[in-house]
DOLUMTOR-425493 format. One record per residue: residue number from 1; chain; x, y, z of N, C-alpha, C in turn. Coordinates in pm, 1 decimal. Example, Ala and Ser with C-alpha at 12.3 -4.5 7.8 and 13.67 -1.06 7.14 Angstrom:
<atoms>
ATOM seq mol     n_xx     n_yy     n_zz    ca_xx    ca_yy    ca_zz     c_xx     c_yy     c_zz
ATOM   1   A   1319.0   -569.0    780.0   1230.0   -450.0    780.0   1320.0   -330.0    780.0
ATOM   2   A   1285.0   -225.0    708.0   1367.0   -106.0    714.0   1290.0      3.0    787.0
</atoms>
This chain:
<atoms>
ATOM seq mol     n_xx     n_yy     n_zz    ca_xx    ca_yy    ca_zz     c_xx     c_yy     c_zz
ATOM   1   A     84.7   -119.5      0.0      0.0      0.0      0.0     87.1    122.9      0.0
ATOM   2   A     59.2    213.8    -92.6    136.6    336.9   -103.6     47.0    455.3    -74.8
ATOM   3   A     92.1    543.9      9.9     13.9    662.0     41.7     20.8    761.6    -72.5
ATOM   4   A    -75.8    852.5    -74.2    -80.4    955.2   -178.1     43.5   1042.4   -171.9
ATOM   5   A    100.3   1081.7   -286.7    216.1   1170.9   -284.9    189.7   1293.7   -198.9
ATOM   6   A    285.2   1324.6   -116.1    271.7   1440.9    -29.3    198.9   1411.5     99.5
ATOM   7   A    157.4   1284.6    118.1     79.5   1252.7    236.7    160.1   1183.6    345.4
ATOM   8   A    286.9   1168.7    324.4    368.7   1105.0    426.5    367.0   1186.5    554.1
ATOM   9   A    382.6   1118.4    665.4    374.9   1188.6    792.8    490.0   1287.1    807.8
ATOM  10   A    460.8   1396.0    874.3    560.4   1498.3    899.6    629.4   1470.3   1031.5
ATOM  11   A    764.2   1473.4   1036.9    833.2   1446.6   1162.5    780.7   1535.8   1274.6
ATOM  12   A    746.9   1475.3   1386.7    700.1   1552.7   1500.5    553.3   1587.9   1495.7
ATOM  13   A    485.4   1552.2   1384.4    344.4   1585.5   1373.0    263.4   1499.2   1468.9
ATOM  14   A    170.4   1560.5   1540.4     86.8   1488.1   1633.8    -31.9   1427.1   1561.1
ATOM  15   A    -54.1   1298.3   1582.4   -168.4   1231.2   1523.2   -287.7   1250.9   1615.0
ATOM  16   A   -394.3   1310.6   1562.1   -512.1   1337.5   1642.4   -607.7   1220.2   1645.2
ATOM  17   A   -730.0   1247.8   1681.9   -833.3   1145.1   1687.6   -861.7   1094.4   1546.5
ATOM  18   A   -874.1    963.9   1531.2   -901.9    902.0   1402.1  -1049.1    862.5   1395.5
ATOM  19   A  -1114.4    907.8   1291.3  -1254.3    876.9   1267.2  -1265.1    746.0   1189.7
ATOM  20   A  -1371.8    669.9   1213.0  -1398.1    546.6   1138.6  -1536.6    558.0   1076.3
ATOM  21   A  -1540.3    563.7    942.9  -1668.1    581.8    873.8  -1700.2    464.2    782.0
ATOM  22   A  -1826.5    454.5    743.9  -1870.3    353.7    647.6  -1996.1    403.0    578.1
ATOM  23   A  -2020.2    350.1    458.3  -2139.8    383.0    381.4  -2254.6    295.6    430.8
ATOM  24   A  -2365.1    359.0    468.1  -2480.1    286.2    521.7  -2608.7    343.3    462.0
ATOM  25   A  -2721.2    279.2    495.0  -2850.0    325.6    444.5  -2867.2    302.2    295.8
ATOM  26   A  -2800.0    201.5    242.4  -2800.1    181.7     97.4  -2898.3     74.8     48.9
ATOM  27   A  -2979.5     21.4    137.9  -3083.5    -71.9     94.2  -3195.8      6.0     25.6
ATOM  28   A  -3273.0    -63.6    -56.2  -3381.5      3.8   -129.8  -3499.3    -92.3   -141.4
ATOM  29   A  -3608.7    -56.6    -69.7  -3725.9   -142.3    -71.7  -3693.7   -281.1    -19.5
ATOM  30   A  -3727.3   -383.2    -99.9  -3701.8   -521.7    -58.8  -3557.8   -563.8    -83.9
ATOM  31   A  -3480.1   -477.9   -152.3  -3340.8   -509.9   -183.2  -3253.2   -464.5    -67.5
ATOM  32   A  -3194.4   -558.9      2.3  -3115.7   -529.0    120.8  -2965.9   -536.3     90.2
ATOM  33   A  -2894.5   -434.2    131.4  -2750.1   -429.6    110.8  -2679.9   -404.7    243.2
ATOM  34   A  -2587.1   -491.4    278.1  -2510.6   -473.4    400.4  -2590.1   -507.0    525.3
ATOM  35   A  -2523.9   -493.4    639.0  -2585.6   -519.6    769.6  -2559.1   -399.0    858.2
ATOM  36   A  -2638.3   -294.8    836.7  -2616.5   -168.9    909.0  -2632.4   -184.8   1059.5
ATOM  37   A  -2724.6   -270.9   1103.0  -2744.7   -289.8   1246.8  -2618.0   -341.3   1313.9
ATOM  38   A  -2545.8   -430.0   1245.3  -2423.0   -485.8   1302.6  -2303.7   -395.4   1279.9
ATOM  39   A  -2307.8   -313.7   1174.4  -2194.1   -229.3   1138.4  -2188.1    -99.4   1218.5
ATOM  40   A  -2300.9    -33.9   1236.1  -2301.9     99.9   1296.5  -2240.0    108.1   1436.0
ATOM  41   A  -2256.1      8.4   1522.8  -2196.6     20.5   1656.5  -2044.1     33.3   1656.8
ATOM  42   A  -1977.9     -5.0   1548.5  -1832.0      2.9   1541.7  -1783.1    136.3   1485.4
ATOM  43   A  -1874.4    219.1   1434.5  -1837.1    341.4   1363.3  -1840.1    463.6   1453.3
ATOM  44   A  -1773.6    568.9   1408.1  -1789.2    700.3   1470.3  -1862.4    795.2   1376.4
ATOM  45   A  -1863.0    764.2   1245.8  -1935.4    844.6   1147.0  -2003.5    752.9   1046.7
ATOM  46   A  -2124.9    791.5   1005.8  -2202.3    711.9    911.6  -2231.9    793.6    786.6
ATOM  47   A  -2182.8    746.0    671.6  -2212.6    811.1    544.6  -2345.8    756.3    495.1
ATOM  48   A  -2452.5    830.2    519.0  -2586.2    780.9    489.8  -2626.1    819.8    347.5
ATOM  49   A  -2668.5    721.4    269.8  -2714.8    748.0    134.2  -2830.1    847.7    137.2
ATOM  50   A  -2846.8    920.4     27.6  -2947.6   1027.4     22.9  -3059.4    999.8    -77.2
ATOM  51   A  -3068.0    876.6   -128.6  -3176.6    842.1   -217.1  -3147.0    851.8   -364.7
ATOM  52   A  -3032.8    909.1   -402.7  -3001.9    922.6   -544.9  -2930.6    800.0   -600.0
ATOM  53   A  -2829.8    750.7   -528.9  -2761.4    629.3   -574.9  -2813.3    505.1   -503.3
ATOM  54   A  -2874.6    526.3   -387.7  -2925.9    415.3   -306.5  -3008.3    474.1   -192.6
ATOM  55   A  -3084.0    387.2   -126.4  -3158.7    429.1     -8.3  -3298.7    479.5    -39.7
ATOM  56   A  -3397.9    425.2     29.1  -3534.5    476.3     20.0  -3565.6    553.4    148.5
ATOM  57   A  -3670.8    635.4    150.0  -3697.4    719.7    267.3  -3707.8    644.7    399.3
ATOM  58   A  -3773.4    528.3    400.0  -3787.0    454.3    525.5  -3652.1    401.2    571.5
ATOM  59   A  -3572.0    352.4    478.0  -3437.6    306.1    513.5  -3355.6    420.2    571.9
ATOM  60   A  -3362.6    536.1    510.6  -3285.2    650.4    559.1  -3332.0    692.8    698.2
ATOM  61   A  -3462.8    689.8    719.4  -3513.8    728.5    851.0  -3467.8    630.7    958.4
ATOM  62   A  -3475.4    503.1    929.5  -3431.5    402.6   1026.5  -3281.7    411.9   1052.1
ATOM  63   A  -3205.4    436.6    946.1  -3059.9    445.7    961.0  -3021.7    566.1   1045.6
ATOM  64   A  -3083.6    680.0   1018.5  -3052.8    800.0   1096.9  -3091.7    781.6   1243.1
ATOM  65   A  -3206.1    719.7   1267.8  -3249.3    696.5   1406.1  -3150.3    606.1   1479.2
ATOM  66   A  -3102.1    503.9   1412.0  -3005.3    413.9   1475.6  -2874.0    486.3   1501.6
ATOM  67   A  -2828.7    566.6   1406.2  -2704.4    642.2   1424.2  -2715.9    735.6   1543.9
ATOM  68   A  -2827.6    806.3   1554.6  -2847.4    898.1   1667.2  -2847.1    821.1   1799.3
ATOM  69   A  -2912.8    706.8   1803.9  -2919.4    629.1   1928.4  -2782.5    578.9   1971.9
ATOM  70   A  -2692.1    560.9   1875.7  -2557.8    510.5   1905.7  -2455.0    622.4   1921.5
ATOM  71   A  -2495.8    747.2   1897.2  -2401.9    858.7   1906.3  -2306.0    864.6   1789.0
ATOM  72   A  -2348.5    811.3   1676.3  -2265.8    811.9   1555.1  -2301.2    932.3   1469.7
ATOM  73   A  -2200.9   1008.6   1425.7  -2225.9   1127.5   1344.6  -2283.1   1089.0   1208.7
ATOM  74   A  -2373.1   1171.3   1158.9  -2440.0   1146.7   1031.4  -2380.3   1234.7    923.2
ATOM  75   A  -2338.7   1172.5    814.2  -2289.7   1246.6    698.7  -2377.9   1220.1    578.9
ATOM  76   A  -2390.9   1319.8    491.7  -2469.1   1303.8    369.5  -2381.2   1243.2    261.8
ATOM  77   A  -2415.6   1121.8    220.1  -2340.7   1052.8    116.7  -2404.6   1086.2    -18.6
ATOM  78   A  -2361.0   1196.6    -76.4  -2421.2   1247.3   -199.2  -2367.5   1172.0   -321.1
ATOM  79   A  -2450.2   1157.1   -422.4  -2405.6   1085.5   -541.0  -2480.9   1129.2   -664.7
ATOM  80   A  -2445.8   1069.8   -776.3  -2518.8   1093.6   -900.2  -2659.1   1033.4   -889.4
ATOM  81   A  -2749.7   1086.5   -972.3  -2884.8   1030.2   -980.0  -2876.4    901.4  -1063.4
ATOM  82   A  -2842.3    790.9   -997.5  -2808.1    668.1  -1069.3  -2836.8    545.1   -984.4
ATOM  83   A  -2965.2    519.9   -958.1  -3001.3    402.7   -878.9  -2962.0    273.3   -948.2
ATOM  84   A  -2979.8    268.0  -1079.2  -2951.1    144.1  -1151.8  -2803.1    107.9  -1145.4
ATOM  85   A  -2717.8    207.5  -1145.9  -2573.4    182.5  -1143.8  -2510.4    198.8  -1007.2
ATOM  86   A  -2594.4    218.0   -903.7  -2546.3    234.6   -766.8  -2448.2    352.4   -755.6
ATOM  87   A  -2461.8    449.7   -844.2  -2377.9    568.6   -836.4  -2233.0    544.4   -871.6
ATOM  88   A  -2203.6    431.6   -932.6  -2064.6    399.9   -966.5  -2034.5    419.2  -1114.7
ATOM  89   A  -2124.2    490.9  -1184.9  -2102.2    525.7  -1324.7  -2091.5    677.1  -1335.6
ATOM  90   A  -1990.1    723.8  -1409.2  -1974.5    867.8  -1427.7  -2093.2    923.1  -1506.4
ATOM  91   A  -2143.6   1036.6  -1462.5  -2253.0   1104.6  -1531.8  -2206.2   1245.4  -1565.9
ATOM  92   A  -2208.1   1279.1  -1692.9  -2161.4   1409.8  -1737.8  -2273.5   1512.1  -1721.5
ATOM  93   A  -2306.2   1540.4  -1597.2  -2417.3   1629.6  -1564.5  -2368.2   1773.6  -1560.0
ATOM  94   A  -2445.7   1869.5  -1614.1  -2405.6   2010.0  -1607.7  -2385.4   2055.8  -1463.3
ATOM  95   A  -2295.4   2150.3  -1444.7  -2258.9   2192.8  -1309.2  -2377.5   2248.1  -1231.5
ATOM  96   A  -2463.0   2327.3  -1295.9  -2575.5   2385.3  -1222.0  -2675.2   2278.0  -1180.3
ATOM  97   A  -2691.9   2175.9  -1263.4  -2781.8   2066.0  -1228.7  -2722.7   1982.2  -1115.1
ATOM  98   A  -2591.7   1958.5  -1119.8  -2527.1   1881.4  -1013.4  -2536.3   1955.4   -880.7
ATOM  99   A  -2513.5   2086.0   -882.0  -2523.0   2164.6   -758.1  -2664.1   2155.0   -700.0
ATOM 100   A  -2765.4   2161.2   -786.9  -2903.4   2149.7   -740.0  -2930.2   2009.1   -684.2
ATOM 101   A  -2875.3   1907.4   -750.5  -2891.3   1770.3   -701.6  -2829.5   1752.5   -563.1
ATOM 102   A  -2711.6   1811.4   -543.3  -2644.6   1801.3   -413.4  -2726.4   1872.6   -305.8
ATOM 103   A  -2776.9   1990.9   -337.2  -2860.3   2063.4   -241.5  -2984.5   1982.8   -204.7
ATOM 104   A  -3045.7   1921.4   -304.5  -3165.1   1839.7   -282.3  -3134.4   1725.2   -185.7
ATOM 105   A  -3024.0   1658.5   -208.1  -2986.0   1545.4   -122.9  -2954.0   1590.4     19.4
ATOM 106   A  -2882.7   1702.2     31.8  -2849.1   1753.7    164.2  -2976.1   1788.1    242.3
ATOM 107   A  -3066.8   1858.5    176.0  -3189.5   1899.1    243.5  -3275.0   1780.9    285.3
ATOM 108   A  -3285.1   1682.4    197.5  -3367.8   1565.5    227.1  -3313.2   1487.8    347.0
ATOM 109   A  -3183.6   1457.3    343.9  -3127.3   1378.2    453.4  -3123.3   1457.1    582.6
ATOM 110   A  -3094.7   1585.4    574.4  -3089.3   1666.5    696.5  -3226.6   1672.0    763.3
ATOM 111   A  -3332.5   1680.5    683.2  -3466.5   1680.2    740.2  -3496.1   1550.2    812.4
ATOM 112   A  -3458.4   1437.6    751.2  -3479.1   1307.3    814.2  -3394.4   1293.6    940.0
ATOM 113   A  -3268.9   1339.6    933.2  -3180.3   1331.4   1049.5  -3234.0   1415.0   1165.3
ATOM 114   A  -3283.2   1533.6   1135.6  -3336.1   1620.5   1242.1  -3462.3   1561.6   1304.5
ATOM 115   A  -3543.0   1493.7   1225.5  -3662.1   1428.0   1280.2  -3623.4   1316.7   1377.4
ATOM 116   A  -3502.8   1263.2   1360.4  -3452.4   1157.5   1449.3  -3374.5   1213.6   1567.0
ATOM 117   A  -3361.9   1346.0   1573.6  -3289.4   1408.1   1683.8  -3144.8   1439.1   1654.2
ATOM 118   A  -3104.3   1426.5   1529.1  -2966.2   1457.9   1489.9  -2963.2   1564.0   1382.2
ATOM 119   A  -2860.4   1563.3   1301.1  -2848.5   1652.4   1186.7  -2735.1   1600.8   1099.2
ATOM 120   A  -2731.5   1649.2    977.1  -2618.7   1617.7    890.4  -2499.1   1699.4    936.0
ATOM 121   A  -2388.0   1630.7    966.2  -2270.6   1698.7   1021.2  -2158.0   1715.7    920.8
ATOM 122   A  -2164.6   1645.4    808.2  -2059.2   1656.5    706.7  -2111.6   1600.4    575.1
ATOM 123   A  -2031.4   1614.0    470.9  -2068.7   1569.0    336.6  -1957.6   1481.1    281.2
ATOM 124   A  -1996.8   1372.4    210.9  -1899.9   1288.2    141.4  -1957.8   1244.8      7.3
ATOM 125   A  -1889.4   1273.7   -103.7  -1934.9   1221.5   -232.5  -1923.7   1069.5   -235.7
ATOM 126   A  -2009.7   1007.5   -315.6  -2011.9    862.1   -326.0  -1965.4    815.4   -463.9
ATOM 127   A  -1899.9    700.4   -465.5  -1874.4    628.5   -588.7  -1807.1    708.9   -698.4
ATOM 128   A  -1870.6    710.5   -815.9  -1812.2    778.1   -931.5  -1794.9    927.4   -906.6
ATOM 129   A  -1885.9    987.5   -831.7  -1873.2   1129.9   -802.2  -1751.4   1156.1   -715.1
ATOM 130   A  -1721.3   1064.4   -623.8  -1604.2   1077.4   -536.1  -1477.6   1092.9   -619.3
ATOM 131   A  -1466.9   1013.9   -725.4  -1348.5   1018.9   -810.9  -1356.4   1133.5   -911.8
ATOM 132   A  -1477.3   1162.7   -960.1  -1492.6   1266.2  -1063.1  -1452.8   1404.4  -1013.6
ATOM 133   A  -1477.6   1433.6   -886.1  -1449.3   1568.3   -837.2  -1299.8   1598.8   -831.2
ATOM 134   A  -1216.5   1496.0   -846.4  -1072.1   1519.7   -853.1  -1022.3   1526.3   -996.8
ATOM 135   A  -1113.5   1500.9  -1093.1  -1073.7   1504.7  -1234.5  -1152.6   1605.7  -1316.5
ATOM 136   A  -1266.2   1649.1  -1266.0  -1353.6   1739.8  -1339.3  -1377.9   1865.2  -1254.4
ATOM 137   A  -1303.3   1971.6  -1279.8  -1313.3   2091.5  -1196.9  -1454.3   2148.1  -1187.4
ATOM 138   A  -1531.0   2141.7  -1295.6  -1666.5   2196.4  -1292.1  -1755.5   2120.0  -1194.5
ATOM 139   A  -1740.4   1988.7  -1193.0  -1821.5   1909.9  -1100.2  -1774.3   1929.9   -956.0
ATOM 140   A  -1644.1   1941.4   -937.8  -1591.9   1969.2   -803.4  -1647.8   2100.7   -751.4
ATOM 141   A  -1644.9   2202.4   -836.4  -1694.0   2333.8   -794.1  -1843.6   2330.6   -766.7
ATOM 142   A  -1916.4   2250.5   -844.2  -2060.4   2239.4   -821.9  -2090.0   2181.7   -684.3
ATOM 143   A  -2016.0   2078.7   -645.5  -2033.9   2019.0   -512.9  -1999.5   2120.5   -404.5
ATOM 144   A  -1886.9   2188.1   -421.3  -1843.6   2288.0   -323.3  -1946.6   2400.1   -312.6
ATOM 145   A  -1994.2   2449.2   -426.5  -2091.8   2558.8   -425.8  -2219.7   2517.9   -352.8
ATOM 146   A  -2262.4   2393.7   -371.6  -2383.8   2347.6   -305.8  -2366.0   2341.6   -154.8
ATOM 147   A  -2249.7   2293.8   -110.4  -2223.4   2285.8     33.9  -2215.4   2425.5     94.5
ATOM 148   A  -2153.9   2517.7     23.9  -2147.9   2656.2     70.5  -2288.3   2714.9     78.4
ATOM 149   A  -2368.8   2691.1    -25.4  -2504.8   2744.8    -28.2  -2589.5   2689.2     85.8
ATOM 150   A  -2559.1   2567.0    127.3  -2635.0   2505.3    235.6  -2595.1   2560.2    372.4
ATOM 151   A  -2486.4   2635.1    377.1  -2443.6   2694.8    502.4  -2305.9   2651.9    545.8
ATOM 152   A  -2247.8   2555.8    472.9  -2111.1   2513.5    503.9  -2106.0   2396.4    598.9
ATOM 153   A  -2040.6   2289.6    554.8  -2019.1   2169.4    635.8  -1880.7   2114.9    604.3
ATOM 154   A  -1820.0   2040.5    695.5  -1694.8   1971.9    660.7  -1718.9   1876.7    543.4
ATOM 155   A  -1615.6   1859.1    461.8  -1627.1   1772.5    344.4  -1520.6   1664.1    351.1
ATOM 156   A  -1564.4   1539.6    341.7  -1476.0   1423.7    347.5  -1437.4   1383.8    205.1
ATOM 157   A  -1305.9   1364.8    182.3  -1260.0   1327.9     49.5  -1123.7   1262.4     55.5
ATOM 158   A  -1077.0   1215.9    -59.3   -949.8   1144.8    -66.4   -835.1   1234.0    -20.2
ATOM 159   A   -758.4   1187.5     76.3   -646.5   1265.8    130.3   -551.1   1305.0     17.8
ATOM 160   A   -512.5   1431.9     15.9   -418.4   1481.4    -82.1   -479.1   1515.2   -216.6
ATOM 161   A   -610.0   1504.1   -233.1   -673.3   1526.2   -363.0   -691.4   1674.5   -393.1
ATOM 162   A   -700.7   1705.9   -523.3   -724.6   1843.5   -564.5   -864.4   1888.2   -520.9
ATOM 163   A   -955.1   1792.8   -505.9  -1089.0   1827.0   -459.4  -1085.2   1888.7   -320.8
ATOM 164   A  -1007.8   1829.6   -230.2  -1000.4   1886.5    -96.5   -932.9   2022.9    -96.6
ATOM 165   A   -845.6   2048.2   -193.3   -786.7   2182.0   -207.6   -895.2   2282.1   -244.2
ATOM 166   A   -987.1   2243.1   -333.5  -1098.1   2330.8   -371.0  -1190.6   2354.2   -252.9
ATOM 167   A  -1209.9   2251.0   -171.8  -1291.3   2262.7    -51.1  -1230.2   2367.1     42.7
ATOM 168   A  -1100.3   2358.0     64.4  -1031.4   2452.0    152.8  -1035.0   2592.9     96.3
ATOM 169   A  -1018.4   2606.6    -35.5  -1020.1   2738.8    -99.8  -1154.4   2807.9    -81.5
ATOM 170   A  -1259.7   2728.9    -65.0  -1393.7   2785.5    -46.5  -1423.2   2818.1     99.3
ATOM 171   A  -1327.0   2794.1    186.5  -1346.3   2822.8    328.1  -1414.5   2712.5    404.9
ATOM 172   A  -1431.4   2596.0    340.2  -1490.4   2480.9    408.1  -1380.1   2397.3    472.1
ATOM 173   A  -1418.0   2310.0    563.3  -1320.6   2224.7    631.3  -1297.3   2095.9    552.0
ATOM 174   A  -1175.5   2075.6    498.9  -1147.1   1951.0    428.6  -1104.3   1843.2    527.3
ATOM 175   A  -1153.1   1721.5    507.0  -1117.6   1609.9    593.7  -1060.4   1498.8    506.0
ATOM 176   A   -930.3   1472.4    520.3   -864.2   1371.0    440.3   -902.3   1230.3    484.3
ATOM 177   A   -933.3   1146.7    385.5   -980.8   1011.3    413.1   -888.6    907.2    351.5
ATOM 178   A   -873.7    795.0    421.9   -803.8    679.0    369.4   -896.7    559.1    372.5
ATOM 179   A   -866.2    458.4    292.0   -953.2    341.4    281.0   -883.8    218.4    338.1
ATOM 180   A   -943.2    164.5    443.0   -885.1     46.7    507.4   -901.7    -77.5    421.7
ATOM 181   A  -1008.9    -81.9    341.9  -1042.1   -205.4    270.6  -1029.6   -193.6    118.6
ATOM 182   A   -951.0    -96.4     72.1   -928.2    -83.6    -71.5   -778.8    -82.3   -100.7
ATOM 183   A   -739.9   -145.2   -212.0   -600.2   -145.0   -254.4   -568.4    -12.0   -320.9
ATOM 184   A   -445.2     33.8   -302.0   -400.9    162.5   -355.3   -309.0    144.6   -475.6
ATOM 185   A   -316.1    240.7   -567.3   -223.9    249.4   -680.5    -96.7    321.5   -636.2
ATOM 186   A     12.1    309.3   -712.5    136.4    379.1   -676.2    121.0    530.5   -665.9
ATOM 187   A     26.9    589.3   -742.5      9.7    735.1   -737.6    -81.8    779.6   -624.6
ATOM 188   A   -128.0    683.5   -543.0   -213.0    717.7   -430.0   -360.5    705.3   -458.6
ATOM 189   A   -398.1    679.5   -585.4   -537.1    656.0   -617.1   -578.2    514.6   -577.1
ATOM 190   A   -705.4    485.4   -593.1   -755.8    353.2   -557.4   -754.7    261.4   -679.0
ATOM 191   A   -720.7    135.7   -656.5   -726.1     37.3   -764.1   -871.5     25.5   -810.3
ATOM 192   A   -899.6     37.4   -939.3  -1037.5     26.1   -988.7  -1102.8   -104.0   -945.8
ATOM 193   A  -1230.9    -97.3   -914.4  -1302.4   -216.2   -868.6  -1307.8   -326.2   -974.1
ATOM 194   A  -1284.3   -289.7  -1099.1  -1286.1   -389.6  -1206.3  -1163.7   -480.8  -1202.0
ATOM 195   A  -1061.7   -444.1  -1124.9   -940.3   -524.4  -1116.2   -944.8   -619.1   -996.5
ATOM 196   A   -883.9   -734.7  -1014.2   -876.0   -830.9   -904.8   -796.5   -773.0   -788.4
ATOM 197   A   -843.5   -797.4   -667.0   -772.7   -750.2   -548.3   -799.8   -606.1   -512.1
ATOM 198   A   -893.9   -541.4   -579.7   -922.7   -400.4   -550.7   -983.3   -381.7   -412.1
ATOM 199   A  -1061.2   -478.9   -369.2  -1126.5   -473.5   -238.4  -1061.1   -575.5   -145.9
ATOM 200   A  -1014.9   -528.6    -30.5   -950.4   -615.5     68.1  -1057.0   -673.5    160.3
ATOM 201   A  -1050.7   -803.5    183.8  -1153.4   -869.0    266.1  -1096.8   -941.4    387.8
ATOM 202   A   -965.0   -951.8    398.2   -903.8  -1019.0    513.0   -894.2   -921.0    630.5
ATOM 203   A   -958.7   -950.1    743.0   -958.5   -856.4    856.1   -819.5   -816.5    902.5
ATOM 204   A   -724.6   -908.9    899.9   -588.6   -877.0    944.6   -525.1   -775.0    851.2
ATOM 205   A   -538.9   -796.0    720.7   -482.4   -702.6    623.9   -550.0   -566.4    630.3
ATOM 206   A   -682.1   -567.2    644.2   -757.4   -441.4    651.6   -718.3   -362.8    776.3
ATOM 207   A   -710.0   -430.9    890.4   -672.2   -364.2   1014.8   -529.8   -311.1   1007.0
ATOM 208   A   -440.6   -387.6    946.8   -302.4   -342.8    933.7   -289.4   -219.8    846.6
ATOM 209   A   -363.7   -217.6    735.9   -359.5   -100.0    649.3   -418.5     21.4    719.7
ATOM 210   A   -523.2     -0.5    797.6   -584.9    110.2    871.3   -486.0    173.4    968.9
ATOM 211   A   -413.8     92.3   1042.3   -316.4    144.2   1138.2   -204.4    218.1   1065.0
ATOM 212   A   -159.3    162.8    953.0    -53.5    228.2    876.5    -98.6    365.4    825.9
ATOM 213   A   -220.4    372.3    774.3   -273.2    499.9    726.3   -286.4    600.4    841.2
ATOM 214   A   -338.2    553.6    953.6   -356.6    642.9   1068.1   -223.3    695.0   1119.6
ATOM 215   A   -124.2    608.7   1128.0      7.1    649.2   1177.9     79.5    744.1   1081.8
ATOM 216   A     43.5    741.3    955.0    109.5    829.0    857.9     81.9    975.8    886.2
ATOM 217   A    -27.4   1004.5    957.0    -65.5   1143.6    979.3   -130.9   1206.9    858.2
ATOM 218   A   -156.8   1125.5    754.1   -210.8   1179.1    629.6   -362.9   1185.7    628.9
ATOM 219   A   -427.2   1110.7    717.2   -573.2   1103.4    713.9   -632.1   1130.7    851.6
ATOM 220   A   -754.1   1182.0    850.8   -829.5   1201.7    975.3   -942.2   1101.1    987.5
ATOM 221   A   -976.7   1038.1    875.3  -1087.6    944.3    876.8  -1051.6    821.9    793.3
ATOM 222   A  -1096.4    705.6    839.8  -1074.8    579.3    769.8  -1209.3    520.7    731.6
ATOM 223   A  -1217.1    467.0    610.4  -1342.7    412.3    560.2  -1335.8    261.4    546.0
ATOM 224   A  -1443.7    196.0    588.5  -1469.4     56.2    558.3  -1601.6     54.0    481.9
ATOM 225   A  -1603.0     -2.0    363.2  -1724.4      0.9    282.1  -1832.7    -89.9    340.2
ATOM 226   A  -1951.4    -34.1    355.0  -2061.2   -108.9    413.8  -2108.5   -224.7    329.3
ATOM 227   A  -2079.9   -220.9    197.5  -2123.0   -329.5    110.2  -2013.3   -433.1     88.2
ATOM 228   A  -1899.9   -417.3    155.9  -1793.0   -516.7    145.2  -1833.1   -644.0    219.9
ATOM 229   A  -1787.5   -760.5    174.2  -1818.0   -884.9    246.3  -1766.9   -878.6    389.9
ATOM 230   A  -1855.8   -909.1    484.3  -1814.5   -910.2    624.5  -1777.9   -774.3    679.3
ATOM 231   A  -1844.0   -668.0    631.1  -1809.4   -531.9    673.1  -1811.2   -511.2    824.4
ATOM 232   A  -1910.5   -560.9    898.9  -1908.0   -542.1   1044.5  -1783.2   -600.0   1109.5
ATOM 233   A  -1740.1   -718.1   1065.0  -1619.8   -779.4   1121.7  -1496.2   -698.4   1085.9
ATOM 234   A  -1493.1   -643.1    965.3  -1379.6   -560.2    924.3  -1373.0   -433.5   1009.0
ATOM 235   A  -1488.4   -368.3   1027.5  -1490.8   -246.1   1108.1  -1450.4   -273.7   1252.0
ATOM 236   A  -1495.7   -385.9   1305.3  -1458.2   -424.1   1441.4  -1307.9   -444.5   1452.2
ATOM 237   A  -1250.5   -512.4   1351.9  -1106.4   -539.3   1353.2  -1027.1   -410.5   1343.1
ATOM 238   A  -1074.5   -317.4   1259.9  -1006.1   -188.7   1243.7  -1009.7   -110.2   1373.9
ATOM 239   A  -1125.7   -100.5   1432.8  -1136.7    -22.4   1557.0  -1051.4    -82.3   1668.5
ATOM 240   A  -1053.3   -213.5   1680.5   -972.4   -279.7   1783.0   -824.3   -256.0   1758.2
ATOM 241   A   -782.1   -264.1   1631.6   -640.8   -245.5   1598.6   -595.8   -102.7   1627.6
ATOM 242   A   -681.1     -5.7   1596.0   -647.0    133.9   1623.8   -631.0    157.1   1773.5
ATOM 243   A   -725.0    105.5   1849.7   -720.0    125.3   1994.4   -599.8     54.2   2056.1
ATOM 244   A   -567.8    -65.4   2006.4   -452.6   -138.0   2058.3   -322.0    -69.6   2021.0
ATOM 245   A   -323.3      7.4   1910.9   -204.7     80.8   1868.3   -192.9    215.3   1939.5
ATOM 246   A   -286.5    242.5   2029.4   -283.1    368.6   2103.5   -331.2    487.2   2024.1
ATOM 247   A   -410.1    461.5   1920.2   -462.9    568.8   1835.5   -607.7    595.4   1875.7
ATOM 248   A   -638.2    712.6   1931.9   -774.2    741.5   1977.8   -872.3    746.6   1861.3
ATOM 249   A   -991.0    691.8   1882.6  -1094.0    683.9   1779.3  -1210.4    774.4   1817.8
ATOM 250   A  -1254.2    859.3   1725.2  -1367.3    948.7   1752.3  -1406.2   1023.0   1627.1
ATOM 251   A  -1526.2   1077.5   1625.9  -1579.0   1148.3   1509.7  -1507.9   1282.5   1491.3
ATOM 252   A  -1491.7   1323.2   1366.0  -1431.7   1454.2   1336.8  -1538.9   1563.3   1336.4
ATOM 253   A  -1664.3   1525.5   1323.8  -1775.9   1621.4   1326.6  -1886.7   1559.2   1409.0
ATOM 254   A  -1945.6   1636.8   1497.3  -2047.8   1582.5   1585.2  -2185.3   1637.7   1549.7
ATOM 255   A  -2286.6   1557.6   1580.8  -2424.8   1596.9   1556.4  -2488.8   1649.5   1681.8
</atoms>
C-alpha cells in the first residue's frame, strides 16, 4: 500500500483522533444491502445514502435513528442520480444541475436526520462522483458551491486530492480520508473495482492497512465500505487495531 504523494507523515506531527466511517443506508425497498445494524456500533461516522444512488426514505429514517441512538455522526453521502448503477457510473451532468442535485440530497437527509434528533454533520461524495471531483473541476466546484449554499459543512474526500484543495479554498473544512479495505495504486489513487484484489476482505490485512494509514498522519478518517463482504467484522477489527495501537478513535464532526 502506497500513500498519496505528499501525504507522508511529517516528523514531530501529532496524530489526532481518528474517525472510522462507512457507507450505510443503501438498501432500497425489498433489496437489502449490508448489515447496518451490526456495522453501525463500530463506527464514529455514518455516510448515509441520500436516495439518489441508493436508499429509500424509510431506510434513511431508520438508519438516521439508529445512528443517533448510538451517538454516531451522520454524513450526507451524496451521489449521481443513478439508482440502476449504484452511483458507480460517471454522469456528465451540467454543473448547475449537479449543484441542485447536491442541495436536494443535503436537504432531504438533513430533514430526516433532524426528525430523528440529529443533523447532517458533514458531506462525502459517493462512488463515481467521489473520483470525478478530482478530475472534473466543474463538477468539483458544483459540489463545493452546493455545500457553501447550504451553510457550510466539513467535506470528506481522498487525502491529498485536488478536490479537498478546492474545498479549503472555499473556506470549508477539508477532511482527508483513507480506505482500510481498498487497494491503492502507486500514485495514491484507488485500484479500480474492475481489477482483481481491488477490495480487501481479510480482517488482518484491513486492520493493518488502517493502522498504517492512521500512523502516517495523512488522514483524519478511515473508511470501511458497508457493502464489502463481512463489513461489520472488518470495522470491528479496524477499531480494535487502532485502539490497541494507542490511536484514539472518535468522530471529526459531531451531531
